[in-house]
C-alpha positions as CSV (number, residue, x, y, z in Angstrom):
1,M,-19.8,-11.5,21.3
2,A,-16.3,-13.1,21.2
3,D,-15.2,-14.6,24.6
4,T,-12.1,-13.8,25.5
5,Q,-9.6,-14.8,28.6
6,T,-6.5,-13.0,29.5
7,V,-3.6,-13.3,32.3
8,E,-0.9,-10.7,33.0
9,T,2.4,-12.0,32.1
10,E,5.5,-10.7,34.3
11,P,6.0,-6.9,34.0
12,D,9.8,-7.0,32.6
13,K,8.6,-9.9,30.2
14,Q,7.3,-8.3,27.5
15,P,9.6,-5.0,27.3
16,K,13.0,-7.2,27.1
17,S,11.8,-8.5,24.2
18,V,10.2,-5.9,22.2
19,R,13.1,-4.7,20.2
20,V,13.1,-8.4,18.7
21,V,9.8,-8.3,18.0
22,L,10.1,-5.3,16.1
23,L,13.5,-6.5,14.0
24,A,11.2,-9.6,13.6
25,L,7.7,-7.2,12.1
26,M,10.1,-5.1,10.0
27,I,11.6,-8.3,8.0
28,T,7.9,-9.3,7.5
29,M,7.0,-5.7,6.5
30,M,10.3,-5.7,3.9
31,L,9.0,-9.1,2.5
32,A,5.5,-7.6,1.8
33,M,6.5,-4.5,0.2
34,L,9.6,-6.0,-1.7
35,D,7.6,-8.9,-3.3
36,N,6.0,-7.3,-6.3
37,M,9.5,-4.7,-6.9
38,I,11.3,-7.6,-7.2
39,V,9.0,-9.9,-9.3
40,G,8.1,-6.9,-11.6
41,T,12.0,-6.4,-12.6
42,A,12.0,-10.5,-13.1
43,M,8.8,-10.2,-15.3
44,P,10.4,-10.2,-18.8
45,T,12.9,-12.6,-18.3
46,I,9.6,-14.6,-16.6
47,V,7.6,-14.7,-20.1
48,G,10.5,-15.5,-22.0
49,E,10.9,-18.8,-20.2
50,L,7.6,-19.4,-19.1
51,G,5.6,-17.9,-22.4
52,G,2.2,-16.6,-22.3
53,L,2.7,-12.9,-22.8
54,E,-0.9,-11.9,-23.1
55,H,-1.6,-12.9,-19.5
56,L,1.5,-11.4,-18.0
57,S,-1.0,-8.7,-16.3
58,W,-2.4,-11.4,-14.1
59,V,1.0,-12.0,-12.3
60,V,0.5,-9.0,-10.9
61,T,-3.3,-8.4,-10.7
62,A,-3.9,-11.8,-9.0
63,Y,-1.7,-10.8,-6.3
64,T,-3.1,-7.6,-5.7
65,L,-6.6,-8.8,-5.7
66,A,-5.7,-11.9,-3.3
67,T,-4.0,-9.0,-0.7
68,A,-6.7,-6.6,-1.3
69,A,-10.0,-9.1,-0.9
70,A,-7.7,-10.9,2.3
71,T,-6.6,-7.7,4.2
72,P,-10.0,-7.1,5.9
73,V,-10.6,-10.5,7.0
74,W,-7.3,-11.1,8.1
75,G,-7.6,-8.1,10.9
76,K,-10.9,-9.8,11.7
77,L,-9.4,-12.9,13.0
78,G,-6.6,-11.7,14.2
79,D,-9.5,-9.9,17.0
80,M,-11.2,-12.9,17.4
81,F,-8.5,-15.6,17.8
82,G,-5.4,-13.8,18.5
83,R,-2.9,-11.7,16.7
84,K,-0.3,-14.2,17.1
85,T,-1.3,-17.0,15.5
86,T,-3.3,-15.3,13.0
87,F,-0.1,-13.5,12.1
88,M,2.0,-16.4,11.9
89,T,-0.3,-18.2,9.2
90,S,-0.2,-15.1,7.0
91,I,3.5,-15.7,6.8
92,V,2.7,-19.7,6.6
93,I,0.6,-19.3,3.4
94,F,2.6,-16.6,1.9
95,L,5.9,-18.2,2.1
96,I,4.1,-21.4,0.9
97,G,2.5,-19.1,-2.2
98,S,6.5,-18.0,-2.7
99,A,7.8,-21.5,-3.0
100,L,5.3,-23.0,-4.9
101,S,5.6,-19.3,-7.3
102,G,9.1,-20.2,-7.4
103,M,8.5,-23.9,-8.6
104,A,5.7,-22.6,-11.6
105,Q,6.0,-24.4,-14.8
106,D,3.7,-23.0,-16.8
107,M,1.9,-19.5,-16.8
108,G,-1.2,-20.4,-15.1
109,Q,0.1,-21.9,-12.5
110,L,2.4,-19.0,-11.7
111,I,-0.7,-16.9,-12.0
112,G,-2.6,-19.5,-9.4
113,F,0.5,-19.7,-7.2
114,R,0.8,-16.0,-6.9
115,A,-3.1,-15.5,-5.7
116,V,-2.3,-17.7,-3.0
117,Q,0.8,-15.8,-2.1
118,G,-1.2,-12.4,-2.2
119,L,-4.0,-13.9,0.3
120,G,-1.0,-14.6,2.8
121,A,0.6,-11.2,1.9
122,G,-3.1,-9.5,2.8
123,G,-2.5,-10.6,6.5
124,L,1.6,-9.4,6.7
125,M,0.8,-5.2,6.6
126,V,-1.9,-5.9,8.7
127,G,-0.5,-8.1,11.5
128,V,2.5,-5.7,11.5
129,M,0.7,-2.7,12.2
130,A,-2.0,-4.3,14.6
131,I,0.7,-5.9,16.8
132,I,2.8,-2.6,17.0
133,G,-0.5,-1.1,17.9
134,D,-1.0,-3.7,21.0
135,L,2.6,-3.8,21.9
136,I,3.2,0.3,21.5
137,P,1.2,3.0,23.1
138,P,0.1,5.3,20.5
139,R,2.4,8.3,22.4
140,E,5.9,5.9,22.2
141,R,5.0,4.7,18.7
142,G,5.9,7.6,17.2
143,K,9.6,6.9,17.9
144,Y,9.4,3.4,15.8
145,Q,7.6,5.6,12.8
146,G,10.8,6.2,11.5
147,M,11.7,2.3,11.6
148,M,8.7,1.9,9.1
149,A,9.2,4.6,6.3
150,G,13.5,3.8,6.4
151,V,11.6,0.2,5.2
152,M,9.3,1.9,2.4
153,A,11.9,3.6,1.1
154,I,14.7,0.5,1.1
155,A,12.2,-1.7,-0.6
156,M,11.2,1.1,-3.0
157,I,14.8,2.0,-4.0
158,G,16.3,-1.5,-3.7
159,G,13.4,-3.6,-4.9
160,P,14.4,-3.0,-8.6
161,L,18.2,-3.1,-8.1
162,V,17.6,-6.5,-5.7
163,G,15.2,-8.1,-8.6
164,G,17.8,-7.0,-11.4
165,T,21.1,-8.4,-9.3
166,I,18.4,-11.9,-8.6
167,T,17.2,-12.4,-12.1
168,D,20.8,-11.8,-13.6
169,N,23.1,-13.9,-11.5
170,W,20.5,-16.6,-9.9
171,G,17.6,-17.0,-12.2
172,W,14.0,-15.5,-11.9
173,R,12.8,-18.1,-9.5
174,W,15.3,-17.0,-6.6
175,A,12.8,-13.7,-7.0
176,F,10.0,-16.0,-5.2
177,Y,12.7,-17.8,-3.0
178,I,14.3,-15.2,-1.5
179,N,11.4,-14.7,0.7
180,L,11.7,-18.3,2.2
181,P,14.8,-17.7,4.3
182,L,14.0,-14.1,5.3
183,G,10.4,-15.7,6.3
184,V,11.6,-18.6,8.6
185,V,13.9,-15.9,10.2
186,S,10.7,-13.9,11.3
187,L,8.8,-17.0,12.4
188,G,11.2,-17.6,14.5
189,L,11.7,-14.8,16.0
190,I,8.1,-14.4,16.6
191,S,7.5,-17.5,18.1
192,A,10.2,-17.6,20.8
193,V,9.6,-14.4,21.5
194,L,6.1,-12.6,21.1
195,H,3.5,-12.2,24.1
196,L,-0.1,-11.2,23.5
197,P,-3.3,-12.2,24.7
198,K,-4.7,-15.9,23.7
199,K,-8.4,-15.2,22.7
200,R,-11.1,-17.8,21.2
201,A,-14.1,-16.3,20.2
202,K,-17.5,-18.3,20.4
203,A,-19.0,-16.4,17.5
204,G,-18.4,-17.8,14.3
205,I,-16.7,-16.2,11.1
206,D,-18.9,-14.0,9.6
207,Y,-18.8,-16.4,6.0
208,L,-21.8,-14.1,4.0
209,G,-19.6,-10.7,4.9
210,V,-16.4,-12.3,3.7
211,I,-18.1,-13.1,0.5
212,L,-19.9,-9.8,0.1
213,L,-16.9,-8.1,0.8
214,T,-14.5,-10.1,-1.4
215,V,-16.8,-9.9,-4.4
216,G,-17.2,-6.1,-3.9
217,I,-13.7,-5.2,-4.0
218,T,-12.6,-7.3,-6.4
219,S,-14.9,-5.9,-9.3
220,I,-13.4,-2.9,-7.9
221,V,-10.0,-3.9,-8.4
222,L,-11.1,-5.4,-11.6
223,V,-12.6,-2.0,-13.1
224,T,-9.6,0.1,-12.0
225,T,-7.0,-3.0,-13.9
226,W,-9.0,-3.4,-17.0
227,G,-10.8,0.1,-17.6
228,G,-9.6,2.2,-20.5
229,S,-6.8,-0.9,-21.2
230,Q,-7.9,-4.4,-21.8
231,Y,-12.4,-2.7,-22.0
232,A,-13.0,0.9,-22.6
233,W,-14.9,2.6,-19.9
234,T,-18.0,2.5,-21.3
235,S,-17.8,-1.1,-22.0
236,A,-20.3,-3.7,-21.2
237,R,-17.8,-5.7,-19.1
238,I,-16.9,-2.8,-17.0
239,M,-20.6,-2.0,-16.7
240,E,-21.1,-5.3,-15.4
241,L,-18.4,-5.3,-13.1
242,I,-19.4,-1.9,-11.9
243,G,-23.1,-2.8,-10.9
244,I,-21.8,-6.0,-9.5
245,G,-19.2,-4.5,-7.2
246,V,-21.8,-1.7,-5.8
247,A,-24.2,-4.2,-5.5
248,A,-22.1,-6.3,-3.2
249,L,-20.7,-3.5,-1.2
250,I,-24.4,-2.5,-0.6
251,G,-25.4,-5.7,0.3
252,F,-22.0,-5.7,2.3
253,V,-22.7,-2.7,4.4
254,F,-26.4,-3.7,5.0
255,W,-25.5,-7.1,6.5
256,Q,-22.4,-5.7,8.7
257,T,-25.3,-4.6,10.7
258,K,-27.2,-7.5,11.0
259,A,-23.9,-10.2,11.6
260,V,-23.3,-11.1,15.4
261,E,-19.2,-10.8,14.5
262,P,-18.9,-8.7,11.6
263,V,-15.7,-8.3,9.7
264,V,-16.1,-4.8,9.3
265,P,-17.7,-3.4,12.3
266,L,-19.3,-0.3,11.5
267,H,-19.2,1.2,14.8
268,I,-15.7,1.9,14.3
269,F,-16.8,5.0,11.5
270,R,-18.6,6.4,13.9
271,S,-15.4,8.0,15.4
272,R,-14.7,11.1,13.7
273,N,-10.7,10.7,13.3
274,F,-11.1,7.1,11.9
275,T,-13.3,8.1,9.2
276,L,-11.0,11.2,8.1
277,M,-7.9,9.0,8.5
278,S,-9.6,6.1,6.5
279,I,-10.2,9.2,3.8
280,I,-6.7,10.7,3.7
281,G,-5.1,7.2,3.7
282,F,-6.8,6.6,0.5
283,I,-6.1,9.7,-1.3
284,T,-2.0,9.0,-0.2
285,G,-2.1,5.7,-2.0
286,F,-3.8,7.4,-4.7
287,V,-0.8,10.3,-5.0
288,M,2.1,7.9,-3.9
289,F,1.8,4.8,-6.4
290,G,0.7,7.2,-8.8
291,A,4.2,9.2,-8.4
292,T,6.3,6.2,-8.1
293,L,4.9,4.7,-11.3
294,Y,4.8,7.7,-13.6
295,L,8.2,9.7,-12.3
296,P,10.5,7.1,-13.4
297,L,8.7,6.9,-16.9
298,Y,9.5,10.7,-17.3
299,Q,12.7,10.6,-15.9
300,Q,13.7,7.9,-18.4
301,S,12.1,8.5,-21.5
302,V,12.4,12.7,-21.1
303,Q,15.5,13.0,-19.1
304,G,17.9,10.4,-20.4
305,A,17.9,8.5,-17.2
306,S,19.3,4.6,-17.2
307,A,16.4,2.0,-16.6
308,T,18.8,-0.2,-14.5
309,N,18.6,2.1,-11.8
310,S,14.9,3.1,-11.6
311,G,14.7,3.0,-7.7
312,L,17.5,5.3,-7.4
313,L,15.4,8.3,-9.3
314,L,13.0,8.0,-6.4
315,L,15.7,8.9,-3.8
316,P,14.8,12.5,-3.3
317,M,11.4,11.8,-2.2
318,L,11.7,8.9,-0.3
319,G,14.6,10.4,1.3
320,A,12.5,13.6,2.3
321,M,10.1,11.2,3.2
322,L,11.9,9.3,5.4
323,V,13.5,12.2,7.4
324,T,9.8,13.8,7.9
325,S,8.6,10.4,9.3
326,M,11.0,10.0,11.6
327,V,10.6,14.0,12.9
328,A,7.0,13.8,13.1
329,G,7.2,10.6,15.5
330,R,9.8,12.3,17.7
331,V,7.6,15.2,18.2
332,T,4.1,13.2,18.3
333,T,6.1,11.2,21.1
334,N,7.6,14.2,23.1
335,T,4.5,16.3,22.5
336,G,1.5,13.7,22.3
337,K,0.3,16.2,19.4
338,Y,-0.9,15.1,16.1
339,K,-2.8,17.4,14.0
340,L,-0.3,19.4,12.7
341,F,1.4,16.8,10.8
342,P,-1.7,16.1,8.5
343,V,-2.4,19.5,7.9
344,V,1.1,20.4,6.8
345,G,1.8,17.3,4.8
346,S,-1.5,17.5,2.7
347,G,-0.4,21.4,2.3
348,L,3.0,20.2,1.2
349,M,1.3,17.3,-0.9
350,I,-0.6,19.5,-2.7
351,V,2.2,21.7,-3.5
352,G,4.7,19.2,-4.6
353,L,2.2,17.7,-7.0
354,Y,1.8,21.2,-8.6
355,L,5.5,21.4,-9.0
356,L,5.6,18.3,-10.5
357,S,2.6,19.1,-13.1
358,T,5.2,21.9,-14.5
359,M,7.5,19.7,-15.5
360,D,8.6,19.5,-19.2
361,T,11.3,18.6,-21.6
362,G,13.7,21.2,-20.2
363,T,13.6,20.6,-16.4
364,T,16.7,19.3,-15.1
365,R,17.2,16.3,-12.5
366,F,17.9,18.6,-10.1
367,T,14.5,20.7,-10.3
368,S,12.7,17.6,-10.5
369,G,14.6,16.2,-7.4
370,V,13.5,19.4,-5.5
371,F,9.6,18.8,-6.4
372,M,9.9,15.1,-5.7
373,A,11.5,16.1,-2.3
374,V,8.5,18.7,-1.6
375,V,6.0,15.7,-2.5
376,G,8.0,13.5,0.1
377,L,8.1,15.8,2.7
378,G,4.1,15.8,2.7
379,M,4.1,11.7,2.7
380,G,6.3,11.4,5.3
381,C,3.8,13.5,7.3
382,L,0.8,11.3,6.5
383,M,2.3,7.7,5.7
384,Q,2.9,6.5,10.0
385,I,0.3,9.6,11.2
386,T,-2.8,8.4,9.6
387,M,-2.2,4.5,10.7
388,L,-1.6,5.9,14.7
389,V,-4.5,8.2,14.8
390,A,-6.7,5.5,13.1
391,Q,-6.1,2.9,15.7
392,N,-5.6,5.3,18.7
393,S,-9.3,6.1,17.7
394,V,-10.9,2.5,18.1
395,E,-11.3,0.2,21.2
396,M,-8.6,-2.6,21.7
397,K,-11.0,-5.1,20.7
398,D,-11.3,-3.5,17.5
399,M,-7.3,-3.0,16.8
400,G,-6.9,-5.6,14.0
401,V,-10.4,-4.0,11.7
402,A,-9.2,-0.6,12.3
403,S,-5.5,-1.8,11.1
404,S,-6.9,-3.7,8.3
405,S,-9.5,-1.0,6.8
406,T,-7.4,1.8,7.2
407,T,-4.4,-0.4,5.0
408,L,-7.5,-1.4,2.2
409,F,-8.8,2.2,2.1
410,R,-4.7,2.9,1.3
411,T,-4.7,-0.5,-1.1
412,L,-8.0,0.7,-3.0
413,G,-6.5,4.2,-2.9
414,S,-3.5,3.2,-4.7
415,S,-5.4,0.5,-7.2
416,F,-8.0,4.1,-8.4
417,G,-4.7,6.3,-8.8
418,V,-2.6,4.1,-10.7
419,A,-5.9,3.2,-13.1
420,I,-7.1,7.2,-13.1
421,M,-4.1,8.7,-13.6
422,G,-2.9,6.1,-16.3
423,A,-6.2,6.2,-18.5
424,L,-5.2,10.7,-18.4
425,F,-1.4,9.7,-19.2
426,N,-2.4,7.7,-21.9
427,N,-4.9,9.8,-23.5
428,R,-2.5,13.1,-23.3
429,V,0.3,10.8,-24.6
430,Q,-1.9,9.5,-27.7
431,H,-3.0,12.8,-28.4
432,V,-0.2,14.6,-28.7
433,M,1.8,11.8,-30.6
434,A,-1.1,12.0,-33.1
435,E,-0.6,15.9,-33.2
436,R,3.4,16.1,-33.5
437,A,3.8,12.9,-35.4
438,G,0.8,12.4,-37.1
439,A,-0.1,8.6,-38.8
440,L,3.5,7.4,-37.1
441,G,3.0,9.2,-33.7
442,S,-0.5,7.1,-33.5
443,K,1.1,3.8,-34.8
444,I,3.9,4.3,-31.7
445,T,1.4,4.5,-29.1
446,E,-1.1,2.1,-30.3
447,K,-0.2,-0.8,-28.0
448,S,1.1,1.2,-25.3
449,A,1.6,5.0,-24.0
450,A,4.9,3.5,-22.1
451,L,7.8,2.4,-23.8
452,D,10.7,0.9,-22.5
453,A,14.2,2.1,-23.5
454,K,15.0,-0.2,-26.1
455,S,11.9,0.9,-27.9
456,L,12.7,4.7,-27.8
457,A,16.2,4.3,-28.6
458,K,14.9,2.8,-31.9
459,L,12.5,5.4,-33.1
460,P,13.4,8.1,-35.8
461,T,14.5,11.7,-34.0
462,V,11.4,13.1,-34.6
463,A,9.4,10.8,-33.3
464,R,11.7,10.3,-30.1
465,E,11.3,14.0,-29.6
466,A,7.6,14.0,-30.1
467,Y,7.3,11.2,-27.9
468,Q,9.6,13.3,-25.1
469,H,7.0,16.3,-25.0
470,A,4.0,13.6,-25.3
471,V,5.2,12.2,-21.7
472,S,5.7,15.6,-20.4
473,A,2.2,16.4,-21.3
474,G,0.8,13.0,-20.1
475,V,2.7,13.7,-16.5
476,H,1.6,17.4,-16.2
477,T,-2.1,15.9,-16.7
478,A,-1.6,12.9,-14.5
479,F,0.1,15.1,-11.4
480,L,-2.2,18.0,-11.9
481,L,-5.4,15.7,-11.1
482,G,-3.5,14.4,-8.1
483,S,-2.7,18.1,-6.6
484,V,-6.8,18.3,-6.8
485,V,-7.0,14.9,-5.4
486,A,-4.9,16.3,-2.9
487,V,-7.1,19.0,-1.7
488,G,-9.6,16.6,-0.5
489,A,-6.8,15.5,2.1
490,L,-6.2,18.9,3.6
491,I,-10.1,19.5,3.5
492,A,-10.4,15.9,5.9
493,A,-7.4,17.2,8.1
494,V,-8.7,20.4,9.1
495,F,-11.3,18.3,11.1
496,V,-9.4,16.1,12.5
497,K,-9.9,16.3,16.3
498,E,-7.0,15.8,18.2
499,V,-7.6,13.4,20.9
500,A,-5.1,12.4,23.3
501,L,-2.5,9.4,22.5
502,R,-3.0,6.1,24.7
503,G,-0.3,6.8,27.2
504,T,-0.3,10.5,27.4
505,G,-2.6,10.7,30.7
506,P,-6.0,12.0,31.8
507,K,-8.5,11.6,28.7
508,T,-11.3,14.0,27.7
509,E,-14.7,13.2,29.7
510,G,-17.3,12.8,27.1
511,S,-15.0,12.2,24.1
512,P,-16.0,9.7,21.0
513,E,-12.6,8.0,21.6
514,D,-12.8,7.8,25.4
515,A,-13.0,3.7,25.0
516,A,-9.8,4.0,22.9
517,V,-7.3,5.4,25.4
518,Q,-7.8,1.9,27.8
519,P,-4.3,-0.4,28.0
520,P,-4.0,-3.6,26.6
521,V,-4.1,-6.8,28.9
522,V,-1.2,-8.9,28.2
523,E,-0.5,-12.5,28.7
524,A,2.1,-14.8,27.9
525,V,1.7,-17.5,25.6
């Protein structure tokens, strides 16, 4: 087991610096969330200069794979060797990957450097959540939920706008270089004012566990990325990946019961609340990323909105999410009660997704905005509460793996959401196009069911109207599926047990979460 020595710091040292630390954490969180959105906007320009259009998807896939595989490892390293050093290391790796990506001379180099960037990115969000978990008791943590939700909203709305502006005025390489000054500021602040226990673990790293988990996660992400697009779902390649992934994950679970210092200690899943929050997080990721992908497509293709300001199209959903998250945080801080929010949030998410599934070619922007706001209200109740309750359900020594596991489940949920909703959307669009526009419709959507604004403008009137009906039908199917999946989150939320948050006073004797309510010991570094 890890051997940790701690010394108490001056009582007033940490409170004075906590706001500066939070500023640094929010900057780092912004780095993690903005990257893909800025780079996504720059991709057409990148392909135009570097070539390699056939490898375009790997620029995103390499980053996603590396991030997902590294996430649980960073969480465990933080628990074993100290949060501060591990977090700063992940930022440095992310910045190195950013600098190298900006200097890439061909598509192969860019893909490789994006993988390096993804390895660092895996520790950014986990580090932010785990450090907040160390510094701020759950009872007080609710007050800061609005900050985190605000960063998320700014990233989603501002990402495409910033990416377009940078690419047009400075060149695509600055889509990566922009991370460097922000990262340096974050590193400087964290180095100067963050004070956490310095840990030294006697046990070595569980290399076999890392390998098995990486293989399993990589296989899952590749199945969800390639299935239904590059390969048929029933193809030999997809079946092989499924087999490898299942075998690796079964082996991983078995090995975690034997390892001295397991990457993901299975005992954290004995907590009912932790397991339920992992399920809710997976479903929230499934729904959220599907919604952010297909809502702009619907509004551009059917409602004639401009693609340039695509991030602004999500403002009703993200604004509602921000407001609800702030309210939920305040109520949780003031009352110590939180079970209401997962239940209400899941219910609103089900209703909102069902309403979105009713949109057609005649739905106004105001109506769709109201529907999006309902979904946003639901997500706002869930986004930060899931992490808060998950962290409160484990011992302090497992804070890192709890944060990384919750983040990983949300990441995997988003991968499944985009893949499954995408497969249904594509099939429905192609079917309706063939129905309404015959052979021409089938030819138009043969390569992709998602047409950009230029391609759409070139279509004959009949084909364009057919495509608008097809997109409406595809969105209906995708969001109806999301509504059904969200029922699982509601069922899980009903079974959540309201355990006292750290800092709320006496804990309940005999509770399985008793061990979670012990305050951390802090030392000056």
